[in-house]
C-alpha positions in Angstrom: -9.6 12.2 -20.8 -7.7 12.0 -17.5 -5.2 9.3 -16.5 -3.8 9.0 -12.9 -0.9 6.8 -11.9 -0.7 5.7 -8.3 2.0 3.5 -6.8 1.8 0.3 -4.8 3.9 0.0 -1.7 6.0 -2.1 0.6 5.9 -1.7 4.3 9.0 -2.2 6.4 7.8 -1.9 10.0 5.1 -0.4 12.2 2.1 -2.1 10.6 -0.8 -2.4 13.0 0.1 0.9 14.8 -1.7 2.8 12.0 -5.0 1.2 13.1 -7.3 3.5 15.1 -7.5 0.9 17.9 -3.8 1.6 18.5 -3.2 5.2 17.6 -6.2 6.5 19.5 -4.3 5.4 22.6 -0.8 6.4 21.6 1.0 7.6 18.5 1.6 5.0 15.8 4.8 4.9 13.6 5.2 3.3 10.2 8.0 3.3 7.7 7.2 2.3 4.1 8.0 3.0 0.5 6.2 3.3 -2.8 7.4 1.0 -5.6 7.3 1.3 -9.4 4.2 -0.8 -9.8 1.0 1.1 -10.4 -2.7 1.4 -10.5 -4.0 3.4 -13.4 -7.3 5.1 -13.5 -8.8 6.5 -16.7 -11.7 8.9 -16.6 -13.4 9.9 -19.9 -16.4 12.0 -20.7 -19.2 10.3 -22.6 -21.8 11.6 -25.0 -24.7 9.9 -23.2 -25.7 10.3 -19.6 -24.9 6.8 -18.4 -22.0 5.8 -16.1 -19.7 3.1 -17.4 -17.3 1.3 -15.0 -14.6 -1.1 -16.3 -12.6 -3.3 -14.0 -12.7 -7.1 -13.7 -16.3 -6.7 -14.7 -18.3 -4.0 -16.6 -21.0 -1.9 -15.1 -23.4 0.4 -17.0 -25.7 2.3 -14.7 -27.8 5.5 -14.6 -27.0 6.9 -11.2 -24.0 6.9 -8.9 -25.9 5.1 -6.1 -26.4 2.1 -8.5 -22.6 1.4 -8.9 -21.6 -1.9 -7.3 -17.9 -1.0 -7.1 -17.8 0.6 -3.7 -14.6 2.5 -4.1 -15.7 4.0 -7.5 -19.1 4.9 -6.1 -17.8 6.6 -3.0 -15.0 8.4 -4.8 -17.6 9.8 -7.3 -19.7 11.0 -4.4 -16.7 12.6 -2.6 -15.6 14.5 -5.7 -19.1 15.5 -6.8 -18.9 13.6 -10.1 -22.2 12.8 -11.7 -23.2 10.9 -14.8 -22.0 10.9 -18.4 -18.6 9.5 -17.6 -16.6 6.3 -18.1 -14.1 5.1 -15.5 -11.5 2.3 -16.1 -9.0 0.9 -13.6 -5.9 -1.1 -14.7 -3.3 -2.6 -12.4 0.3 -4.0 -12.7 -0.7 -6.8 -10.4 -3.5 -9.3 -11.2 -5.8 -9.1 -8.1 -6.5 -7.7 -4.7 -5.0 -9.6 -1.7 -1.4 -9.1 -2.8 -0.4 -7.2 0.4 1.0 -4.3 -1.7 -1.8 -1.8 -0.8 -3.7 -2.1 -4.1 -7.1 -1.2 -2.7 -5.9 2.0 -1.2 -4.0 2.9 -4.3 -7.2 2.4 -6.3 -9.0 4.8 -4.0 -6.3 7.5 -4.1 -6.0 7.1 -7.8 -9.8 7.4 -8.3 -9.9 10.6 -6.2 -7.0 12.1 -8.0 -8.4 11.4 -11.5 -11.9 12.5 -10.7 -10.8 15.8 -9.1 -8.7 16.5 -12.2 -11.7 15.6 -14.4 -13.6 18.2 -12.5 -10.9 20.8 -13.0 -9.5 20.6 -9.4 -6.0 20.1 -8.2 -5.7 18.7 -4.7 -2.8 18.0 -2.3 -1.4 14.6 -1.4 -2.7 15.2 2.2 -6.3 15.7 0.9 -6.1 12.6 -1.3 -4.8 10.5 1.6 -7.3 11.8 4.1 -10.3 11.4 1.9 -9.2 7.9 0.8 -9.1 7.0 4.5 -12.6 8.5 5.0 -13.9 6.4 2.2 -12.3 3.1 3.1 -12.4 3.3 6.9 -15.2 5.7 7.9 -17.8 5.2 5.1 -17.1 1.6 4.0 -16.1 0.4 7.4 -13.0 -1.6 6.3 -10.9 -2.9 9.2 -7.7 -1.3 7.9 -5.2 1.3 8.9 -4.0 4.6 7.3 -0.5 3.8 6.0 -1.5 2.6 2.5 -3.5 5.6 1.6 -0.7 8.0 2.8 2.2 6.3 1.0 0.1 6.0 -2.2 -0.6 9.7 -2.1 2.9 10.9 -1.1 5.2 8.3 -2.7 8.9 8.0 -1.8 10.3 6.4 1.3 8.4 7.8 4.2 8.1 7.7 8.0 4.6 8.3 9.3 3.4 9.4 12.7 -0.3 8.6 13.2 -1.5 10.8 16.1 -4.5 10.3 18.4 -6.1 13.5 17.1 -6.2 12.0 13.6 -3.3 14.2 12.3 -0.7 12.4 10.3 2.9 13.7 10.2 4.8 12.7 7.0 8.6 12.6 7.0 10.8 12.0 4.0 13.5 9.5 5.0 17.0 10.9 4.3 18.3 8.8 1.4 19.8 10.6 -1.6 19.1 9.1 -5.0 22.3 7.0 -5.2 21.7 5.5 -1.7 18.1 5.0 -2.5 19.1 2.7 -5.4 21.7 1.0 -3.3 19.3 0.1 -0.5 16.5 -0.8 -3.0 18.8 -3.2 -4.9 18.9 -5.4 -1.8 15.1 -5.8 -1.6 13.3 -8.6 -3.5 9.7 -9.7 -3.7 8.5 -13.3 -4.3 4.9 -14.3 -4.8 3.7 -16.9 -2.4 1.2 -18.2 -4.9 -1.7 -17.3 -2.7 -3.8 -14.2 -2.4 -6.0 -13.6 0.7 -8.7 -11.3 2.0 -7.0 -9.1 4.6 -10.3 -8.2 6.3 -10.5 -11.4 8.5 -6.9 -11.0 9.7 -7.2 -7.3 10.3 -10.5 -7.7 12.1 -8.9 -10.1 14.5 -5.8 -7.9 14.9 -8.1 -4.9 15.6 -10.1 -6.8 18.2 -7.0 -8.1 19.9 -5.2 -4.7 20.0 -5.5 -4.2 23.8 -4.1 -7.7 24.4 -1.2 -7.2 21.9 0.1 -3.8 23.0 3.5 -5.2 23.9 4.1 -6.6 20.4 2.7 -3.5 18.7 5.0 -1.2 20.7 8.0 -3.3 19.8 7.0 -3.2 16.1 6.5 0.6 16.4 10.1 0.9 17.8 11.4 -1.0 14.9 9.9 1.5 12.5 12.1 4.2 14.1 15.0 1.8 14.2 14.9 1.2 10.5 14.6 5.0 9.8 17.7 5.6 11.9 19.6 2.8 10.2 18.8 4.1 6.8 19.9 7.6 7.7 23.2 6.1 9.0 23.5 4.0 5.8 23.6 0.8 7.8 21.5 -1.0 5.2 22.4 -4.7 6.0 21.2 -4.2 9.6 17.7 -3.4 8.2 17.5 -7.0 7.2 17.9 -8.1 10.8 15.2 -5.7 11.9 12.8 -7.1 9.2 13.5 -10.6 10.6 12.6 -9.5 14.1 9.5 -7.5 13.1 8.3 -10.6 11.2 8.6 -12.7 14.4 6.6 -10.1 16.3 4.0 -9.6 13.5 3.1 -13.3 13.7 1.9 -12.8 17.3 -0.8 -10.3 16.2 -3.3 -12.7 14.6 -3.6 -16.5 13.9 -3.6 -16.5 10.1 -0.7 -14.1 9.4 1.5 -17.1 8.6 1.2 -20.8 7.7 3.4 -23.8 7.0 4.1 -22.9 3.4 5.1 -19.3 4.2 7.4 -20.5 7.0 9.1 -23.0 4.7 9.5 -20.3 2.1 11.0 -17.8 4.6 13.3 -20.4 6.1 14.6 -21.4 2.7 15.3 -17.8 1.9 17.2 -17.3 5.2 19.3 -20.4 4.6 20.1 -19.1 1.1 21.6 -15.8 2.3 18.7 -13.4 3.0 19.3 -11.4 6.1 15.6 -10.9 6.9 12.1 -10.4 5.5 8.4 -10.4 6.1 5.1 -11.0 4.3 4.0 -7.7 2.8 0.7 -6.5 4.1 -1.7 -8.2 6.5 -0.2 -11.7 6.0 -1.5 -15.0 5.0 -0.3 -14.8 1.4 0.6 -12.3 -1.2 4.3 -11.4 -1.5 7.3 -12.2 0.7 9.6 -9.2 0.9 13.3 -10.2 1.5 16.4 -8.2 2.3 19.4 -9.9 0.7 22.8 -8.5 -0.2 23.4 -8.5 -4.0 26.2 -11.1 -3.8 23.8 -13.7 -2.4 20.8 -13.0 -4.6 21.5 -15.6 -7.3 21.8 -18.2 -4.6 18.5 -16.9 -3.1 16.8 -17.1 -6.5 17.9 -20.7 -6.9 16.5 -21.6 -3.5 13.1 -20.0 -4.3 13.0 -21.1 -8.0 9.5 -22.5 -7.4 8.2 -19.0 -6.7 7.7 -16.1 -9.1 9.9 -13.1 -8.5 8.3 -9.6 -8.8 11.1 -7.2 -9.9 10.7 -3.6 -8.7 12.4 -0.4 -7.8 11.6 2.1 -5.1 9.4 4.9 -6.5 9.8 8.6 -5.6 6.4 9.8 -6.9 3.1 9.4 -5.2 -0.2 9.6 -7.1 0.0 11.9 -10.1 -1.9 12.8 -13.2 0.1 11.6 -16.2 -2.4 12.6 -18.9 -4.9 15.5 -18.9 -7.0 16.4 -21.9 -10.1 18.0 -20.6 -13.1 19.2 -22.6 -14.0 22.9 -22.1 -17.4 24.5 -23.0 -17.3 27.6 -25.2 -18.4 30.5 -23.1 
């Protein structure tokens, strides 16, 4: 039996510049962090030759090509995993559409667990690259690369997405104590709605050439946040988040709505310095930056919304249990 643990993520700035429509023209920049909420993948050998898949539904099939769950199917193909196996996915959040990168965390976690099941240990770079190949190239999802990379690497990272498809990964310079100090000012509140990101991202992708000004400004803000964190100017990060949210709303029509705007404005009036919807937009979680002395006031203002407590997570996808069966030679 193999169990992988893969983190979800929050993204601070640069989203949209990790889409090929942007980084094929010029380098994209994103800054994001893993959080201590996870996708777990369990892979277990079975006595019979069937394939068992357990998620929100149960599949029992004879061949890999018969699997309906597209991420499981393609991860098995990518790792060369055949039949006689049972795969289970479990999550710390209830569904997709949260804006916390869950689909890419599932893909990275599947690859990591299946490679370990086959006796292989692979790098974070390979996990991220192959997860991108599955989701973007094979399945044709209109998404970028940031989620796969932060899920594989973990920590607080600055990414450069280059036109030649190379990705540079930089660890942002926060020591453990400062990491906690910064993270303590971040809060997540559930908007009460999940959404399919595909429609928003498809529009964003198609409008890239018309939105280059906004994307370039969002890209600059990723670098600005990195520099502020290195200078320990944490409260100024809140202001950048506020500005990047205003720019993000220009990228597609359904990124925001009246309920989200009311929620955001209530948070700002209660003491938040900035924030943005995590992920593509339209629902999911509202991430806010609020100094600790104002957080009780903020919670009172948003008492109609469920808070999702979290800490920043230093680890990327990893194998937390490995008990493999070996044939006697």
